[in-house]
KEKE-3310 file (N, C-alpha, C; in steps of 0.2 Angstrom, whole numbers, plus 5000, padded with zeros to 4 digits):
npx = (5547:5557:5566:5579:5588:5583:5570:5554:5548:5537:5536:5534:5533:5532:5535:5539:5546:5553:5564:5567:5556:5545:5529:5522:5528:5524:5528:5527:5529:5538:5550:5564:5575:5591:5600:5616:5624:5620:5617:5614:5615:5616:5612:5615:5609:5605:5594:5582:5571:5555:5546:5532:5530:5522:5521:5520:5524:5529:5531:5526:5532:5543:5545:5548:5540:5524:5520:5529:5538:5551:5566:5572:5586:5596:5605:5605:5608:5608:5611:5611:5612:5607:5608:5613:5608:5603:5608:5605:5605:5602:5603:5597:5595:5587:5585:5577:5564:5553:5556:5569:5586:5585:5589:5587:5593:5593:5596:5596:5600:5601:5603:5599:5600:5599:5591:5588:5574:5566:5567:5574:5587:5587:5595:5595:5601:5598:5597:5592:5593:5590:5592:5586:5578:5564:5567:5569:5571:5582:5594:5598:5594:5598:5597:5596:5591:5585:5580:5570:5564:5551:5548:5535)
npy = (5768:5761:5750:5744:5755:5765:5777:5786:5802:5815:5833:5848:5865:5881:5898:5914:5929:5944:5950:5946:5952:5943:5938:5925:5909:5895:5878:5863:5845:5831:5817:5806:5796:5791:5782:5786:5783:5774:5771:5766:5777:5788:5795:5798:5805:5807:5816:5819:5827:5834:5850:5861:5878:5892:5909:5924:5941:5956:5967:5972:5975:5969:5956:5938:5925:5920:5907:5892:5878:5868:5859:5848:5845:5838:5836:5827:5826:5817:5815:5807:5806:5798:5801:5814:5823:5829:5832:5840:5842:5850:5853:5861:5862:5872:5872:5881:5876:5880:5893:5897:5898:5904:5900:5893:5891:5883:5880:5872:5870:5862:5860:5851:5850:5839:5842:5841:5832:5831:5843:5854:5862:5872:5876:5884:5887:5895:5897:5906:5908:5917:5918:5926:5938:5950:5967:5976:5968:5958:5946:5936:5928:5926:5917:5915:5905:5902:5892:5886:5871:5858:5841:5829)
npz = (4145:4133:4132:4143:4142:4133:4130:4128:4129:4135:4132:4141:4144:4152:4150:4157:4154:4159:4156:4143:4136:4136:4137:4138:4134:4127:4127:4119:4116:4110:4113:4110:4119:4126:4139:4143:4154:4168:4184:4201:4208:4200:4183:4166:4152:4134:4123:4110:4099:4094:4095:4098:4098:4106:4106:4116:4115:4124:4116:4100:4088:4076:4081:4083:4074:4081:4082:4081:4075:4082:4083:4096:4106:4119:4134:4150:4167:4182:4200:4215:4232:4245:4259:4258:4247:4232:4215:4200:4182:4167:4149:4135:4118:4105:4089:4076:4066:4058:4059:4052:4056:4069:4085:4101:4118:4133:4150:4166:4182:4197:4215:4229:4246:4259:4275:4293:4300:4288:4281:4268:4259:4244:4229:4213:4197:4182:4164:4150:4133:4117:4100:4091:4097:4100:4095:4106:4116:4128:4123:4132:4148:4164:4179:4197:4211:4227:4241:4255:4260:4264:4265:4264)
capx = (5553:5556:5570:5583:5592:5579:5564:5551:5546:5534:5540:5530:5536:5528:5540:5538:5553:5552:5571:5566:5550:5541:5523:5522:5531:5521:5532:5524:5532:5540:5557:5567:5581:5595:5604:5623:5627:5614:5619:5609:5615:5616:5611:5617:5605:5603:5587:5581:5564:5552:5542:5528:5530:5517:5524:5517:5529:5526:5532:5523:5537:5549:5545:5548:5533:5521:5519:5534:5541:5558:5569:5575:5592:5598:5608:5602:5612:5605:5615:5607:5615:5601:5610:5615:5603:5602:5611:5602:5608:5599:5605:5593:5596:5581:5585:5571:5562:5549:5559:5576:5591:5584:5591:5586:5596:5591:5600:5593:5604:5599:5606:5595:5603:5594:5593:5585:5566:5563:5568:5580:5589:5587:5598:5594:5604:5595:5599:5588:5596:5587:5597:5583:5572:5562:5573:5570:5572:5588:5595:5599:5592:5601:5594:5598:5586:5587:5574:5570:5558:5549:5545:5531)
capy = (5765:5756:5745:5747:5761:5769:5780:5791:5807:5821:5839:5854:5871:5888:5903:5921:5932:5951:5952:5945:5954:5937:5937:5918:5905:5888:5873:5856:5841:5824:5816:5800:5797:5785:5783:5784:5780:5773:5767:5767:5784:5793:5794:5803:5804:5812:5816:5823:5827:5840:5854:5866:5883:5897:5914:5931:5946:5962:5972:5970:5977:5965:5950:5932:5923:5918:5899:5889:5871:5868:5853:5849:5841:5839:5831:5827:5822:5817:5812:5807:5803:5798:5804:5821:5827:5828:5837:5839:5847:5849:5857:5859:5867:5872:5875:5883:5872:5884:5900:5895:5903:5905:5895:5895:5887:5883:5876:5872:5866:5862:5856:5850:5847:5837:5844:5837:5833:5832:5850:5854:5868:5871:5881:5883:5892:5894:5902:5906:5912:5917:5921:5932:5940:5956:5971:5979:5963:5955:5939:5931:5929:5922:5918:5911:5906:5898:5891:5881:5867:5853:5836:5825)
capz = (4144:4127:4135:4149:4140:4129:4133:4125:4134:4133:4134:4142:4147:4151:4152:4157:4155:4158:4153:4136:4134:4134:4141:4139:4129:4129:4123:4120:4111:4112:4112:4111:4123:4128:4144:4142:4160:4172:4190:4207:4211:4194:4176:4161:4146:4129:4120:4104:4097:4090:4099:4095:4103:4105:4110:4116:4117:4126:4111:4094:4082:4075:4085:4079:4073:4087:4082:4077:4076:4083:4085:4103:4108:4125:4139:4157:4172:4189:4205:4221:4238:4249:4265:4257:4243:4224:4210:4193:4177:4160:4144:4129:4112:4101:4083:4073:4060:4054:4059:4051:4059:4076:4090:4108:4122:4140:4155:4172:4186:4204:4220:4235:4252:4265:4282:4298:4300:4281:4278:4264:4255:4237:4225:4206:4192:4175:4159:4143:4127:4111:4095:4088:4101:4098:4095:4112:4122:4129:4121:4137:4154:4169:4186:4203:4216:4233:4246:4261:4259:4269:4261:4268)
cpx = (5552:5560:5574:5586:5589:5572:5561:5548:5542:5537:5534:5533:5532:5533:5538:5544:5552:5559:5570:5560:5545:5535:5522:5524:5528:5525:5529:5527:5534:5547:5558:5573:5584:5599:5611:5626:5621:5616:5613:5609:5615:5614:5613:5613:5605:5596:5586:5574:5561:5547:5538:5529:5525:5520:5520:5522:5525:5526:5529:5528:5543:5550:5545:5541:5530:5520:5525:5535:5548:5560:5572:5581:5594:5602:5605:5606:5608:5610:5611:5611:5610:5602:5612:5610:5604:5605:5607:5604:5604:5601:5601:5594:5589:5582:5578:5570:5558:5552:5567:5581:5591:5586:5590:5590:5594:5595:5596:5597:5602:5602:5601:5599:5598:5596:5589:5577:5563:5563:5574:5581:5589:5591:5597:5598:5601:5597:5594:5591:5591:5591:5593:5577:5570:5567:5574:5571:5580:5588:5596:5596:5595:5598:5597:5592:5588:5580:5575:5564:5557:5546:5541:5528)
cpy = (5760:5750:5748:5754:5766:5771:5785:5795:5812:5827:5845:5859:5877:5893:5910:5924:5940:5954:5951:5947:5949:5937:5930:5914:5898:5883:5866:5852:5834:5823:5808:5801:5790:5787:5781:5781:5779:5768:5768:5774:5790:5791:5800:5801:5809:5811:5820:5822:5833:5843:5859:5872:5889:5903:5921:5936:5952:5968:5968:5971:5972:5959:5944:5930:5920:5910:5896:5881:5871:5860:5854:5843:5843:5834:5832:5823:5823:5813:5812:5803:5803:5801:5811:5825:5824:5834:5835:5844:5845:5855:5856:5865:5866:5875:5876:5878:5876:5891:5898:5900:5905:5899:5898:5889:5888:5879:5877:5867:5867:5858:5857:5847:5846:5840:5839:5838:5834:5839:5849:5861:5867:5877:5879:5889:5890:5899:5901:5911:5911:5921:5927:5934:5947:5961:5975:5974:5960:5948:5934:5933:5924:5923:5913:5911:5901:5897:5886:5877:5861:5847:5832:5819)
cpz = (4138:4129:4141:4148:4136:4132:4128:4130:4131:4135:4135:4146:4146:4154:4152:4158:4154:4155:4145:4133:4132:4139:4143:4133:4131:4124:4124:4114:4114:4110:4113:4114:4124:4134:4142:4147:4164:4178:4195:4209:4206:4188:4172:4155:4141:4126:4114:4102:4093:4095:4095:4100:4101:4109:4110:4119:4120:4121:4105:4088:4082:4079:4081:4079:4080:4088:4078:4079:4077:4085:4092:4104:4115:4129:4146:4161:4179:4194:4211:4226:4243:4256:4264:4253:4236:4220:4203:4188:4170:4155:4138:4124:4107:4094:4079:4067:4055:4054:4058:4053:4066:4080:4097:4112:4129:4144:4162:4177:4194:4209:4226:4240:4257:4271:4287:4297:4293:4278:4273:4261:4248:4233:4217:4202:4185:4170:4153:4138:4121:4106:4092:4092:4098:4099:4102:4118:4122:4126:4126:4144:4159:4176:4191:4208:4222:4237:4251:4260:4264:4265:4266:4264)
residu = (PHE:LEU:ASN:ARG:ASN:SER:PHE:LEU:GLY:SER:TYR:SER:ASP:TRP:LEU:HIS:SER:SER:GLN:GLN:ASP:LEU:THR:LEU:ARG:THR:THR:LEU:GLY:GLY:ALA:TYR:GLY:ARG:TYR:LEU:LYS:ARG:THR:THR:ASN:SER:ASN:LEU:ALA:TRP:PHE:GLY:GLY:ALA:VAL:TYR:ILE:HIS:GLU:SER:PHE:ASP:THR:ALA:ALA:GLY:GLN:PRO:SER:ASP:GLN:ASN:MET:GLU:ALA:VAL:ALA:GLY:LEU:GLN:TYR:ASN:TYR:VAL:ARG:PHE:ASN:PHE:GLY:GLU:PHE:SER:SER:GLN:LEU:GLN:VAL:PHE:PRO:GLY:LEU:THR:ASP:ALA:GLY:ARG:VAL:ARG:LEU:THR:THR:ASN:ASN:SER:LEU:THR:ILE:LYS:LEU:ARG:ASN:ASN:PHE:HIS:LEU:ALA:PHE:THR:LEU:TRP:ASP:ASN:PHE:ASP:SER:GLU:PRO:PRO:PRO:THR:ALA:LYS:ARG:ASN:GLU:LEU:GLY:ILE:SER:SER:GLY:VAL:GLY:TRP:SER:PHE)
# end
């Protein structure tokens, strides 16, 4: 934290996507952010920065460059009710800096519902979009997951 409403953060992500012919995308970088709203139960923040990405695709023909610099801009919202659970949502846009014209977009939304004896239900919806994937790959991947967990 730089002060009550400003922060610096690091960014790291590893993604495999069979729908987008992506063997592995490693994303590393940093960002500056500010809280737009911050209460005891919720917070809404924006952030912006730069990231380095290294990609390996299943297909070799017509793929984007395997190493790029991208800007990152995003919004993040968290809401917690201690007797119910937690909702979290994040939207990120990655316009290409070294690969001009390419734009990636990701979103990750999750709901965790508390149950008895430290058990919980979890539901997650995510989406990954790439404006310039390899020719044989899909531009978009959407997924839903659910699970039961135990906190200790």
